[in-house]
Every structure is written in C-alpha cells, then in structure tokens.
C-alpha positions in Angstrom: 0.0 0.2 0.1 3.0 2.3 0.4 3.6 2.9 -3.4 0.1 3.9 -4.4 0.0 6.2 -1.2 3.2 7.7 -2.4 1.8 8.1 -5.8 -1.3 10.0 -4.7 0.8 12.1 -2.3 3.0 12.8 -5.3 0.1 13.5 -7.5 -1.6 15.9 -5.2 1.6 17.9 -4.8 2.3 18.1 -8.3 -1.3 19.2 -9.1 -1.8 21.8 -6.4 0.9 24.0 -8.2 -2.0 24.2 -10.9 -5.4 25.0 -9.0 -7.4 24.4 -12.0 -5.8 21.1 -12.8 -6.3 20.1 -8.8 -9.9 21.1 -9.2 -10.6 19.3 -12.3 -9.0 16.2 -11.1 -10.7 16.4 -7.8 -14.0 16.6 -9.3 -13.4 13.7 -11.9 -12.2 11.4 -8.9 -15.5 12.5 -6.8 -17.6 11.4 -9.9 -15.9 8.2 -10.3 -16.4 7.4 -6.3 -19.9 8.4 -6.7 -20.6 6.2 -9.8 -18.6 3.2 -7.9 -21.2 3.5 -5.0 -24.2 3.6 -7.5 -23.1 0.4 -9.4 -22.4 -1.5 -6.2 -25.9 -0.6 -5.0 -27.2 -1.6 -8.3 -25.2 -4.9 -8.3 -23.5 -4.1 -11.3 -20.0 -5.3 -10.4 -18.5 -5.4 -13.7 -19.0 -1.6 -13.9 -17.9 -1.1 -10.3 -14.5 -3.0 -11.4 -14.1 -0.4 -14.2 -14.7 2.4 -11.8 -11.7 1.1 -9.5 -9.7 0.5 -12.8 -10.2 4.4 -13.7 -9.3 5.5 -9.9 -5.8 3.5 -10.5 -5.4 5.0 -13.9 -5.8 8.4 -12.5 -2.4 7.5 -10.7 -0.7 6.9 -14.1 0.7 10.4 -14.6 2.4 10.3 -11.0 3.7 6.7 -11.6 5.2 7.9 -15.1 6.8 11.2 -13.3 8.0 9.2 -10.6 9.6 6.1 -12.7 11.1 8.2 -15.6 11.8 11.4 -13.4 10.2 13.5 -15.9 7.5 16.5 -15.4 4.0 16.0 -17.4 2.5 19.5 -18.2 -0.8 20.4 -16.3 -2.6 20.7 -19.6 -1.3 17.1 -20.5 -2.5 15.7 -17.0 -5.9 17.3 -17.7 -6.4 15.7 -20.9 -5.2 12.2 -19.7 -7.7 12.6 -16.9 -10.4 13.6 -18.9 -9.8 10.9 -21.5 -9.8 8.4 -18.8 -13.2 9.6 -17.6 -14.8 9.8 -21.1 -13.7 6.3 -22.1 -14.1 4.3 -18.9 -17.0 6.1 -16.9 -19.0 8.0 -19.7 -18.2 5.4 -22.6 -18.5 2.2 -21.1 -20.6 2.6 -17.9 -23.1 5.4 -19.0 -23.1 3.9 -22.7 -21.8 7.0 -24.5 -20.4 4.8 -27.1 -23.9 3.6 -28.2 -25.8 6.6 -26.9 -23.6 9.5 -28.7 -22.5 9.1 -32.4 -19.0 9.7 -33.1 -18.2 9.5 -29.3 -15.7 6.5 -29.9 -14.4 8.2 -33.0 -13.6 11.3 -31.1 -11.6 9.2 -28.3 -9.8 7.5 -30.9 -8.7 10.6 -32.6 -7.6 12.1 -29.4 -5.7 8.8 -28.7 -3.6 9.0 -31.8 -3.0 12.8 -30.9 -1.9 12.1 -27.5 0.4 9.1 -28.2 2.0 11.0 -30.8 2.9 13.5 -28.0 4.1 11.0 -25.7 6.1 9.1 -28.4 7.8 12.3 -29.5 8.4 13.6 -25.8 10.0 10.3 -25.0 12.2 10.0 -28.0 13.2 13.9 -28.0 14.2 13.4 -24.3 16.4 10.0 -25.2 17.9 12.1 -28.0 18.6 15.3 -26.1 20.5 13.5 -23.3 22.6 11.3 -25.5 26.0 12.4 -26.4 26.3 9.8 -29.3 23.2 10.0 -31.2 21.5 13.1 -32.6 18.5 12.3 -34.5 17.1 14.7 -37.1 13.5 16.4 -36.5 12.2 14.4 -39.3 13.2 11.2 -37.7 12.1 12.2 -34.5 8.5 12.8 -35.9 8.5 9.5 -37.8 9.4 7.7 -34.7 6.6 9.5 -32.7 4.1 8.9 -35.6 5.0 5.3 -35.6 4.7 4.9 -31.9 1.2 6.2 -32.1 0.0 4.1 -34.8 1.5 1.0 -32.8 -0.4 1.8 -29.7 -3.6 2.2 -31.9 -3.0 -1.3 -33.6 -2.3 -2.9 -30.3 -5.4 -1.9 -28.9 -7.3 -3.1 -31.9 -5.8 -6.5 -31.2 -6.9 -6.4 -27.6 -10.4 -5.4 -28.7 -10.5 -8.2 -31.2 -9.3 -10.8 -28.6 -11.8 -9.4 -26.0 -14.4 -10.0 -28.8 -13.3 -13.4 -29.6 -13.1 -14.9 -26.0 -15.6 -13.0 -24.2 -18.0 -11.7 -27.0 -17.8 -8.0 -25.5 -18.3 -6.4 -28.8 -15.7 -3.8 -28.5 -15.1 -3.8 -32.1 -18.8 -2.1 -32.9 -21.0 -3.7 -35.5 -22.1 -1.6 -38.6 -25.1 -2.5 -40.7 -24.3 -2.1 -44.5 -26.4 -2.7 -47.4 -23.8 -4.2 -49.8 -20.4 -6.0 -49.8 -18.3 -8.4 -52.3 -17.4 -12.0 -51.3 -15.5 -14.5 -52.9 -17.2 -17.2 -50.7 -20.3 -16.9 -52.7 -18.7 -17.6 -56.1 -20.4 -20.7 -57.3 -17.5 -21.8 -59.3 -15.0 -21.4 -56.6 -12.5 -19.5 -58.8 -12.1 -16.5 -56.2 -14.3 -14.1 -58.1 -16.0 -11.9 -55.8 -19.8 -11.6 -56.0 -21.4 -8.4 -55.3 -24.4 -8.4 -53.2 -26.2 -5.0 -53.6 -29.5 -3.7 -51.9 -29.6 -5.7 -48.9 -32.7 -4.9 -46.9 -33.0 -7.8 -44.2 -30.7 -10.2 -42.8 -32.3 -13.3 -40.9 -29.9 -15.3 -38.5 -30.8 -18.8 -37.5 -29.0 -20.6 -34.9 -28.6 -24.4 -33.8 -30.8 -23.9 -30.8 -33.4 -22.6 -32.9 -33.3 -18.8 -32.0 -34.1 -16.4 -34.8 -32.5 -12.7 -35.0 -33.8 -10.3 -37.7 -31.7 -7.2 -38.6 -33.6 -5.0 -40.6 -31.8 -2.4 -43.1 -29.2 -4.6 -44.2 -26.3 -7.0 -43.2 -24.5 -7.0 -40.2 -20.6 -6.1 -40.5 -18.7 -7.7 -37.7 -16.3 -5.2 -36.7 -14.2 -4.6 -39.7 -15.4 -1.1 -40.5 -15.3 -0.1 -36.8 -11.6 -1.0 -36.6 -10.6 0.6 -40.0 -12.5 3.8 -38.9 -10.5 3.7 -35.5 -7.2 3.4 -37.1 -7.9 5.9 -39.7 -9.0 8.6 -37.0 -5.9 7.6 -35.0 -3.7 8.3 -38.0 -5.4 11.6 -38.3 -4.7 12.7 -34.8 -1.0 11.4 -35.0 -0.6 13.4 -38.1 -1.7 16.5 -36.8 0.7 16.3 -33.6 3.6 15.1 -35.9 3.2 18.2 -38.1 3.1 20.5 -35.0 6.3 18.7 -33.6 8.2 18.6 -36.7 7.6 22.5 -37.2 8.6 23.3 -33.6 11.9 21.5 -34.1 12.8 21.9 -37.7 11.8 25.7 -37.7 12.2 26.6 -34.3 8.7 27.9 -34.0 7.5 27.7 -30.7 3.9 26.3 -30.0 1.6 26.4 -27.2 0.3 23.3 -28.2 3.5 21.4 -28.1 4.8 23.1 -24.8 1.8 22.1 -23.2 2.1 18.6 -24.2 5.7 17.9 -24.2 7.3 16.2 -21.2 10.4 17.4 -19.6 13.1 16.1 -17.4 12.9 17.1 -13.8 
C-alpha cells in the first residue's frame, strides 16, 4: 500500500501547483467514486471494477513522473484525466459509445494525438540526453508517428481478442447494404460476388433462435476497426506536423509546449 499512497501524495503535490488542474482532478475523482457507489448498490459489479480501474489509472501520471523522472505539463494531465473519464465512465458505464454518435471516433482521434505527443516527448528526451546520437527532426517525428500508430494497432488487437474470447463487442458492428465476397462464387474461382441493396438479414441458430436485422447485413467489426485506425492516424499526423514544425523551424507552439514532457 506504500507505493499507491506515495503516488497519490506525489500527484496531489504536483497538481496543487496548478489549482485548475487540481480542481478538475478532484471533481473527476469524486464523480468516479459516486459512480462506484451507484454500481455497487445496483449490483453492477463489472462496472464497479471499471470505476476501480479508473481510479488506478488516475495515478498513471504520477507513476510515470516518479519512474522516469520527468514532468508532465498540467494541461497534458488534464487531458489524460478527461480521456480516462470519457472512455471508462462515460463511454463504458454510461454507454456513451452507443448513445452518442461519434463518441468512439472522438476518443480514438484524441488517442492518436496524445500517443504521438508521448512518443515524440520520449524520443526527444532520449535524443537530447544522448552524446552519441543526434536524431533529425524528421526522424523524431517519424518515430513519434509510428509509436502512436503501434499503440492504436495493439489496442485493436486487444479489442479483437476480447470479442473472440468473451463476446464483448468492443469492435462495434455496422449495418451495411452491400458487400463483395469470393465465398459466394459458385465456381469457387475467387471471383468476388457483389451483393447490393440488402434490406434484411435473418440469422438462424442451432438452438432454434432467430434474429432479424432490418436495413441490411451486419458487419462484424471490420468497419469499426478501420475507422478507429484512420482517425488514430489523423490525430497522429496532426501532432507530428506540430512537433516537426517546432523542431525544424524553431517555432514556439503553445500546443507542443503544453504536451511535451520535460526532465525534472
């Protein structure tokens, strides 16, 4: 219990230097605790565990600062706290992923942007402290971009694994009206057969259950995965441009300064 208490103490000491960040963190933490109590009273223990996970993730900035001896800017901490709350509490527990169109897309775009910032900061710090290696701004930016995309791909692997093992439908389904498939080729010659204008799909199971999907055919996560990776790429590209301009042309950027981690 010593370590978590140390992280909490360190987190509070760091955040108190910026009152707005401290207030934001406190409000979110109280909301998560209230949500945890609500979930326990309703007997929703799976959501309660997500609340506990969120409280643990709130210690992440302090853990990173203490482990790697770096300083995370207050603005970046606010974004991290907000991202955790939006993804775990609002997205999963309050079902914003389903209720609000584009919620998942917004978070994946932000994830690409933030991961590029993290990758850029880490490589920049390593490059600056190294006496034998001097990486160009373009290479630093490329590594940051690749870091962000790798995180996005690994997350999609995680969603796919959870869907296959526990049927959680993390890779949300889409209803489509057309598709092409070589499986439907009667000659088995690999010729894609176009199926268009689908109005309804009926699913029959071995147990005798029947499901009707009105409006088209149920795509199983493919479109969602590609959409997530594309918006992750968009976020990564945006920060990569900002980071590259900052290093290459010596232009000061409030966005880059507020997201760049610095050594203690």
